[in-house]
C-alpha positions as CSV (number, residue, x, y, z in Angstrom):
1,M,28.0,-106.6,57.7
2,S,27.1,-108.7,54.7
3,L,28.2,-111.9,56.4
4,L,26.3,-111.0,59.6
5,E,23.1,-110.3,57.6
6,E,23.5,-113.6,55.7
7,N,23.9,-115.4,59.1
8,I,20.7,-113.7,60.4
9,K,18.8,-114.8,57.3
10,D,20.1,-118.4,57.6
11,D,19.3,-118.7,61.3
12,P,17.0,-116.0,62.6
13,N,16.7,-117.8,66.0
14,D,20.4,-117.4,66.8
15,E,20.7,-114.4,69.1
16,R,24.4,-114.1,68.8
17,N,24.1,-113.0,65.2
18,M,21.6,-110.3,66.0
19,K,23.7,-109.0,69.0
20,L,26.8,-108.9,66.8
21,W,24.9,-107.1,64.0
22,M,23.6,-104.6,66.6
23,Q,27.1,-103.9,67.8
24,A,28.6,-103.7,64.2
25,I,26.1,-101.1,62.9
26,R,27.1,-98.7,65.6
27,H,30.5,-98.4,64.0
28,Q,29.2,-97.8,60.4
29,K,29.7,-94.4,59.0
30,N,26.0,-94.4,57.9
31,P,24.1,-96.9,60.0
32,P,20.6,-97.9,59.0
33,A,17.7,-95.8,60.2
34,V,16.0,-96.6,63.5
35,E,13.0,-97.9,61.6
36,A,15.1,-100.4,59.6
37,V,16.8,-101.6,62.7
38,L,13.4,-101.9,64.4
39,E,12.2,-104.1,61.6
40,K,15.0,-106.6,62.2
41,V,14.6,-106.4,65.9
42,S,10.8,-107.1,65.5
43,Y,11.6,-110.3,63.6
44,W,14.2,-111.2,66.3
45,A,11.6,-110.7,69.0
46,S,8.9,-112.6,67.2
47,N,11.3,-115.5,66.5
48,T,12.8,-115.8,70.0
49,D,10.7,-113.7,72.4
50,S,14.0,-113.3,74.4
51,L,14.8,-110.6,77.0
52,E,17.4,-108.9,74.8
53,A,15.0,-108.8,71.8
54,N,12.2,-107.3,73.8
55,Y,14.7,-104.9,75.4
56,Y,15.8,-103.5,72.1
57,L,12.2,-103.5,70.8
58,Y,11.3,-101.1,73.7
59,V,14.5,-99.0,73.4
60,L,14.1,-98.4,69.6
61,N,10.4,-97.7,69.9
62,T,11.2,-95.2,72.7
63,L,13.7,-93.4,70.4
64,L,10.9,-93.0,67.8
65,A,8.5,-91.9,70.5
66,I,10.9,-89.2,71.8
67,N,10.9,-87.9,68.2
68,G,7.1,-87.7,68.4
69,S,5.6,-91.0,67.3
70,T,2.5,-91.8,69.4
71,V,2.2,-95.3,67.9
72,S,5.8,-96.0,68.8
73,A,5.2,-94.9,72.4
74,N,2.4,-97.6,72.7
75,H,4.7,-100.2,71.1
76,A,7.5,-99.3,73.5
77,M,5.2,-99.8,76.6
78,Q,4.1,-103.2,75.3
79,A,7.6,-104.3,74.7
80,L,8.7,-102.9,78.1
81,E,6.0,-105.0,79.9
82,R,7.4,-108.1,78.3
83,C,10.9,-107.0,79.1
84,R,9.9,-106.4,82.8
85,E,8.3,-109.8,83.0
86,K,11.3,-111.6,81.6
87,S,13.8,-109.8,83.8
88,R,11.8,-109.8,87.1
89,Y,14.3,-112.2,88.8
90,R,17.5,-110.6,87.5
91,H,19.6,-108.6,89.9
92,D,20.7,-106.2,87.1
93,R,17.2,-105.3,85.9
94,T,17.4,-101.7,87.0
95,R,20.9,-101.1,85.5
96,C,21.0,-99.0,82.3
97,H,22.7,-100.8,79.5
98,E,21.9,-98.1,76.9
99,W,21.8,-94.3,77.2
100,L,20.3,-91.5,75.1
101,G,23.1,-89.7,73.2
102,K,23.5,-86.6,71.1
103,K,23.8,-88.1,67.7
104,Q,21.0,-89.0,65.3
105,D,19.2,-92.2,64.4
106,F,20.6,-95.4,65.7
107,K,23.8,-93.7,66.7
108,R,21.8,-91.9,69.3
109,L,22.2,-94.9,71.5
110,V,25.3,-95.0,73.7
111,H,26.2,-98.3,75.3
112,K,27.4,-98.1,78.9
113,E,30.8,-99.5,78.0
114,N,31.5,-96.2,76.2
115,L,30.9,-94.0,79.3
116,G,34.1,-94.8,81.2
117,K,34.2,-95.8,84.8
118,W,31.5,-95.3,87.4
119,D,32.3,-92.3,89.6
120,Q,31.2,-93.2,93.2
121,E,31.3,-89.7,94.4
122,A,29.4,-88.2,91.5
123,R,27.1,-91.2,91.4
124,F,27.4,-91.3,87.6
125,W,29.7,-92.2,84.7
126,E,32.9,-90.3,84.2
127,Q,32.4,-89.6,80.5
128,T,29.1,-87.8,79.7
129,K,30.1,-85.7,76.7
130,Q,28.3,-88.0,74.3
131,L,25.1,-88.1,76.4
132,S,22.1,-85.8,75.7
133,Q,20.2,-84.0,78.4
134,I,16.5,-84.1,77.8
135,Q,13.7,-82.3,79.5
136,G,10.6,-83.5,81.4
137,V,8.2,-82.6,84.2
138,I,8.2,-84.2,87.6
139,S,4.8,-85.9,87.7
140,D,4.9,-87.9,91.0
141,I,7.1,-88.3,94.1
142,R,6.2,-91.1,96.4
143,G,9.1,-90.5,98.7
144,P,12.9,-89.8,98.7
145,Q,13.6,-93.1,96.9
146,S,10.9,-93.1,94.2
147,G,9.6,-90.5,91.7
148,T,8.4,-90.2,88.2
149,I,9.3,-87.8,85.4
150,E,7.0,-87.4,82.4
151,I,8.9,-87.1,79.2
152,K,6.2,-87.3,76.6
153,R,2.7,-88.6,76.7
154,N,2.9,-92.3,77.8
155,L,6.6,-92.0,78.4
156,T,7.8,-91.7,82.0
157,A,11.1,-92.2,83.7
158,F,11.9,-93.3,87.2
159,F,14.2,-91.1,89.3
160,V,15.4,-90.9,92.9
161,P,14.2,-87.6,94.4
162,G,16.4,-87.8,97.4
163,V,19.6,-87.7,95.3
164,S,18.4,-84.7,93.2
165,K,17.0,-82.9,96.3
166,H,13.4,-83.0,95.2
167,S,10.6,-83.6,97.6
168,V,6.9,-84.4,97.9
169,G,4.6,-81.4,97.8
170,R,7.3,-79.0,96.6
171,S,8.7,-80.5,93.4
172,E,5.7,-81.8,91.5
173,N,5.2,-80.1,88.1
174,L,8.8,-78.7,88.0
175,S,10.5,-78.8,84.7
176,V,13.8,-80.7,84.9
177,A,16.7,-81.8,82.7
178,F,18.4,-85.2,83.0
179,F,20.3,-88.0,81.3
180,L,18.0,-90.8,80.1
181,G,19.0,-94.5,80.6
182,F,17.3,-97.6,79.4
183,S,17.1,-100.5,81.9
184,Y,15.3,-103.8,81.6
185,D,12.8,-102.4,84.2
186,G,12.1,-99.1,82.3
187,L,13.4,-95.6,81.6
188,R,15.5,-94.1,84.3
189,A,16.4,-90.4,84.8
190,W,19.9,-89.6,86.1
191,S,21.6,-86.3,87.2
192,V,18.2,-84.6,87.5
193,E,18.4,-80.9,87.9
194,D,15.8,-78.0,87.7
195,M,15.5,-76.1,84.5
């Protein structure tokens, strides 16, 4: 960790060092608080304005917003807009690379590599024990392929109503539970079920 932090200080524009540092702190017994990680990621984003930096800026601000920070919700939306702009031509922009887990602080993020294989039949990952189900309210359904769940003020997640058996005119304002993923294109709700 010390060597990685020295490398980041020596060359703050080298994204490899930040990515390695972000991976390494996940394995620490006591990782830094989300706010401390966010500070480093903010410098990373201001130095490089890269897709990955903006992605983690939005992800970390969203974690704080889920815990109640209104200011962080606004920062998350700003970073998300930059992330969407930078990823608009990528084929994987809707894939969730990070997921909301059960632990606290930075360890609340679970990388997709820790979720096992994709189960085609269940349409989800095989290992979900470490993921946290959160609650929201269906705010909008535009059809079987597109809907929105409001999590907190200014925080919404995309979901597919046809998969979860929700429909226009019947399911709006229902309280639901789901797994939350972070894609380059925004928050995505998976395995949505009625409360």
